[in-house]
DOLOKE-835827 format. One record per residue (C-alpha): residue in one letter; x, y, z. Coordinates in steps of 0.05 Angstrom, whole numbers. Example, Ala and Ser with C-alpha at 12.3 -4.5 7.8 and 13.67 -1.06 7.14 Angstrom:
% DOLOKE-835827
<pt><resn>A</resn><px>246</px><py>-90</py><pz>156</pz></pt>
<pt><resn>S</resn><px>273</px><py>-21</py><pz>143</pz></pt>
//
This chain:
% DOLOKE-835827
<pt><resn>K</resn><px>163</px><py>269</py><pz>-262</pz></pt>
<pt><resn>E</resn><px>216</px><py>216</py><pz>-248</pz></pt>
<pt><resn>Q</resn><px>164</px><py>168</py><pz>-220</pz></pt>
<pt><resn>N</resn><px>115</px><py>182</py><pz>-276</pz></pt>
<pt><resn>K</resn><px>60</px><py>197</py><pz>-225</pz></pt>
<pt><resn>E</resn><px>13</px><py>255</py><pz>-217</pz></pt>
<pt><resn>M</resn><px>11</px><py>294</py><pz>-152</pz></pt>
<pt><resn>M</resn><px>-50</px><py>291</py><pz>-106</pz></pt>
<pt><resn>M</resn><px>-50</px><py>350</py><pz>-59</pz></pt>
<pt><resn>M</resn><px>-99</px><py>349</py><pz>0</pz></pt>
<pt><resn>Y</resn><px>-118</px><py>411</py><pz>38</pz></pt>
<pt><resn>S</resn><px>-143</px><py>396</py><pz>108</pz></pt>
<pt><resn>A</resn><px>-141</px><py>421</py><pz>181</pz></pt>
<pt><resn>V</resn><px>-134</px><py>385</py><pz>247</pz></pt>
<pt><resn>W</resn><px>-203</px><py>410</py><pz>271</pz></pt>
<pt><resn>C</resn><px>-239</px><py>382</py><pz>209</pz></pt>
<pt><resn>P</resn><px>-276</px><py>317</py><pz>224</pz></pt>
<pt><resn>E</resn><px>-285</px><py>300</py><pz>151</pz></pt>
<pt><resn>C</resn><px>-210</px><py>310</py><pz>138</pz></pt>
<pt><resn>N</resn><px>-193</px><py>265</py><pz>197</pz></pt>
<pt><resn>Y</resn><px>-241</px><py>212</py><pz>172</pz></pt>
<pt><resn>M</resn><px>-206</px><py>212</py><pz>105</pz></pt>
<pt><resn>K</resn><px>-137</px><py>205</py><pz>136</pz></pt>
<pt><resn>E</resn><px>-155</px><py>155</py><pz>191</pz></pt>
<pt><resn>V</resn><px>-206</px><py>111</py><pz>154</pz></pt>
<pt><resn>V</resn><px>-206</px><py>120</py><pz>79</pz></pt>
<pt><resn>F</resn><px>-131</px><py>128</py><pz>67</pz></pt>
<pt><resn>K</resn><px>-116</px><py>69</py><pz>112</pz></pt>
<pt><resn>N</resn><px>-161</px><py>23</py><pz>71</pz></pt>
<pt><resn>K</resn><px>-116</px><py>-26</py><pz>33</pz></pt>
<pt><resn>K</resn><px>-150</px><py>-16</py><pz>-35</pz></pt>
<pt><resn>V</resn><px>-147</px><py>60</py><pz>-29</pz></pt>
<pt><resn>S</resn><px>-75</px><py>63</py><pz>-2</pz></pt>
<pt><resn>T</resn><px>-50</px><py>14</py><pz>-56</pz></pt>
<pt><resn>Y</resn><px>-83</px><py>54</py><pz>-111</pz></pt>
<pt><resn>M</resn><px>-57</px><py>120</py><pz>-85</pz></pt>
<pt><resn>E</resn><px>14</px><py>94</py><pz>-77</pz></pt>
<pt><resn>K</resn><px>14</px><py>65</py><pz>-147</pz></pt>
<pt><resn>N</resn><px>-15</px><py>127</py><pz>-182</pz></pt>
<pt><resn>F</resn><px>0</px><py>189</py><pz>-141</pz></pt>
<pt><resn>I</resn><px>52</px><py>226</py><pz>-101</pz></pt>
<pt><resn>V</resn><px>10</px><py>250</py><pz>-42</pz></pt>
<pt><resn>L</resn><px>21</px><py>317</py><pz>-8</pz></pt>
<pt><resn>L</resn><px>-20</px><py>334</py><pz>54</pz></pt>
<pt><resn>L</resn><px>-24</px><py>408</py><pz>72</pz></pt>
<pt><resn>D</resn><px>-57</px><py>439</py><pz>133</pz></pt>
<pt><resn>I</resn><px>-92</px><py>504</py><pz>114</pz></pt>
<pt><resn>Q</resn><px>-73</px><py>536</py><pz>180</pz></pt>
<pt><resn>K</resn><px>-2</px><py>512</py><pz>188</pz></pt>
<pt><resn>D</resn><px>27</px><py>504</py><pz>119</pz></pt>
<pt><resn>T</resn><px>43</px><py>555</py><pz>65</pz></pt>
<pt><resn>L</resn><px>-7</px><py>539</py><pz>10</pz></pt>
<pt><resn>P</resn><px>13</px><py>546</py><pz>-63</pz></pt>
<pt><resn>N</resn><px>-18</px><py>604</py><pz>-101</pz></pt>
<pt><resn>G</resn><px>-73</px><py>592</py><pz>-151</pz></pt>
<pt><resn>F</resn><px>-110</px><py>534</py><pz>-118</pz></pt>
<pt><resn>E</resn><px>-180</px><py>558</py><pz>-99</pz></pt>
<pt><resn>Y</resn><px>-221</px><py>516</py><pz>-52</pz></pt>
<pt><resn>P</resn><px>-292</px><py>524</py><pz>-26</pz></pt>
<pt><resn>G</resn><px>-280</px><py>481</py><pz>36</pz></pt>
<pt><resn>I</resn><px>-240</px><py>424</py><pz>63</pz></pt>
<pt><resn>P</resn><px>-222</px><py>370</py><pz>52</pz></pt>
<pt><resn>V</resn><px>-205</px><py>384</py><pz>-20</pz></pt>
<pt><resn>F</resn><px>-160</px><py>342</py><pz>-65</pz></pt>
<pt><resn>F</resn><px>-123</px><py>374</py><pz>-123</pz></pt>
<pt><resn>F</resn><px>-94</px><py>331</py><pz>-178</pz></pt>
<pt><resn>L</resn><px>-35</px><py>363</py><pz>-213</pz></pt>
<pt><resn>D</resn><px>-5</px><py>346</py><pz>-280</pz></pt>
<pt><resn>K</resn><px>70</px><py>340</py><pz>-290</pz></pt>
<pt><resn>N</resn><px>76</px><py>416</py><pz>-297</pz></pt>
<pt><resn>A</resn><px>42</px><py>427</py><pz>-229</pz></pt>
<pt><resn>K</resn><px>-21</px><py>454</py><pz>-261</pz></pt>
<pt><resn>E</resn><px>-89</px><py>435</py><pz>-233</pz></pt>
<pt><resn>K</resn><px>-118</px><py>379</py><pz>-275</pz></pt>
<pt><resn>N</resn><px>-177</px><py>360</py><pz>-231</pz></pt>
<pt><resn>K</resn><px>-202</px><py>365</py><pz>-160</pz></pt>
<pt><resn>I</resn><px>-248</px><py>329</py><pz>-112</pz></pt>
<pt><resn>V</resn><px>-284</px><py>371</py><pz>-60</pz></pt>
<pt><resn>G</resn><px>-305</px><py>338</py><pz>4</pz></pt>
<pt><resn>G</resn><px>-294</px><py>270</py><pz>35</pz></pt>
<pt><resn>S</resn><px>-326</px><py>204</py><pz>16</pz></pt>
<pt><resn>K</resn><px>-333</px><py>133</py><pz>41</pz></pt>
<pt><resn>V</resn><px>-280</px><py>84</py><pz>17</pz></pt>
<pt><resn>N</resn><px>-313</px><py>55</py><pz>-45</pz></pt>
<pt><resn>I</resn><px>-339</px><py>123</py><pz>-69</pz></pt>
<pt><resn>F</resn><px>-271</px><py>156</py><pz>-59</pz></pt>
<pt><resn>L</resn><px>-236</px><py>100</py><pz>-97</pz></pt>
<pt><resn>Q</resn><px>-285</px><py>109</py><pz>-155</pz></pt>
<pt><resn>K</resn><px>-271</px><py>184</py><pz>-155</pz></pt>
<pt><resn>L</resn><px>-195</px><py>172</py><pz>-154</pz></pt>
<pt><resn>K</resn><px>-201</px><py>125</py><pz>-214</pz></pt>
<pt><resn>A</resn><px>-244</px><py>176</py><pz>-251</pz></pt>
<pt><resn>V</resn><px>-191</px><py>231</py><pz>-246</pz></pt>
<pt><resn>K</resn><px>-134</px><py>187</py><pz>-269</pz></pt>
//
């Protein structure tokens, strides 16, 4: 709330190739990382290691939940994407 940013919460796992692609390629792209830093507080959670908050249903991973200032799900993106497509999806949820 203090930073006036929404939260983007990603569910992933170390064994998930698509999750690793998002972290190692897409998130490291300058356009994507700059947009994410400006607009979101990012929380990465491993579905096998971390305690997941209740109420966030997911059909598979990676999944990206976008939370409003009251920690309620506002939107979500299911699955990974290439850089330009993911950036478009990020801008669409904002």
